[in-house]
N, C-alpha and C positions, 0 to 999 in steps of 0.2 A: 529218617522215620522214630519214632519212640520205640520202645521195649515195650510197651500196650498193645500198639497199633502190632507191632508183627507178631506179640502173640497172639492177638486179638486171629491174624492175618491166620493163623499157625491151625489155631482150633479151629475158626469156621473150611476152613481145609483140609483137613481132619472127618468132622461132619461130610464134606462132602465124598468123598474117598468111602467113607466107612458107605454112606448111602451107595452112592454106583456097584459099591461089593454087592452090599445087603438088602439089591429094587427087586426084587421078587416075593421077597420078608414083607416088606415097604406096601408092597399090591396086594398082598393077603390077605381076604377077606376074613372077618372077626368080628363076634356080637358083640355092638357096647347098645351098653346100656345110658340110659341120658337120665332117666333116673326115673318117668314114668312112664317112659316107652325103651321100645328094644329096635339099636336098629342092627341090620350088615353093613358094615362101608368096611377099607383096607385104612388100621387103624397107624398104618406108620404112613403111610399120605398124607392125616388127617394134625399127627404132628410131627411131618415135616413142617405142611404147610404153617402151625401153632408158631413153632417156632422161627418161620420166612418171613410169617405175623409183628412180633417182638422185636426179632432182627432190626425188619422196617419202619415201625415204628419207634428202637431207643432209636437210632441212625434220623429221620424225621427230627422227631422231642434233641437231639444233640447239634444237628442243625439251628434248627428254632433257636437253640442255648450260645448257639456265636454270631448268629446274624444278626442278638438284641445285647453282646457284646461290640462288637463290632460297629454297631450304633449308637453304645451308649459311649467307646475310641474314641468317635468319628464328632457327639459333641459335644464333649467332655473335652476335644481337642479346638474346637471350636471353642467352646466361652473361654479356656486358657490362651488362646488367642488375641481375645476382644477382653479378657484382663490382664496382657500382656502389651496391649496398648493404647487401652487405659490409662495403666500406669505411667508408659515410658510419656503420653501426651502430657498428665502430671506431675514429673519428671521437667519434663522439655520446660512446664510452665515457674516450675517453681529454679529451674534453671535463669528462667524468661525475665521471671520476676530477682532474685537475688542478682544478678547482673547491676540490675538497676539500681539494687537499692547499693547494689555500692560504686556505681552512676554517680551518685547521689553523695555517698559519702566522702568518694576521690572532690569532689566537689568545694564540699563543707574545710574540705581540709584544706584544699587548698585560697578557699576565701580568708582562712582561722590564719594560714602561713603568708595570702598575702600581705592581710592586716598588719599582723604580731610584724612586719618584713616594715608596711609602713611607720606601725611606733617606735620599732626602731631607731628604723632612719631617723623619726621626727623628732626620739631623743638626742639623735648625736648630735643633732641640727640647735637644737635646743644645747648642748652642753660646746659643740665647736662656739659658738655667739659666747655664751658665757667666760669658755679659756678667751678671746676673743676681750671682751670687754678685760676682762681682769688681768692682759695680758698689755693691755691699750692702757689702762691705771698705772700697773705695775712700770712699766716707762714710764709714760709722765712725773711719777714723784722720784721714778733716779734720773729723771732730766731734772726734774724740780734742788734737786741732792742736788746733784750735779755738780749747777746755773750758781746754786748758793754756793756749794765749795768753792767754783773758781773766783768767783765774791768776795770771799775769803783773803783767796790767795791773791786776787792781783789787787796793785794797792792802787788807792784813790788818788784819780788827776786832781779832789778838790781837800782829798784831808793835807792836815799840818808835813811839812816832813818828817816831822821829827815822831812820828805814825808812820813816815810812808818804810 
């Protein structure tokens, strides 16, 4: 219990003890003025009744406030849960959208890579063909030069003997 609750219980216990000790005085009739008339009634009993009424009224009021607070807390918790679920669904849809975007991006990158690879292969094939042609031409030129040198170095059978 909190200190306020303990203090309230202590005050109520003191009032109950005071009432029990002075019960005869509470029941003694007294002349009471109501403004328009006077009445003979026990003053202590009337005051005790008013005290009990005020305490009961305060207790009912406190219970009413606490029930309102609990109902507001439940309503707020339900709204919070609904908002949390909505946020989770939105986040899940964002993740799904991101996954789709990443998949399409990866497909595009793969297609670009494939296209670039094919371009490189085509370029290498062209260079290889060009190199072959160059090597073949160089080989033919070299063969022609070697043949010409052989012709110059080997004596011709039809040539005069002085030239041989």
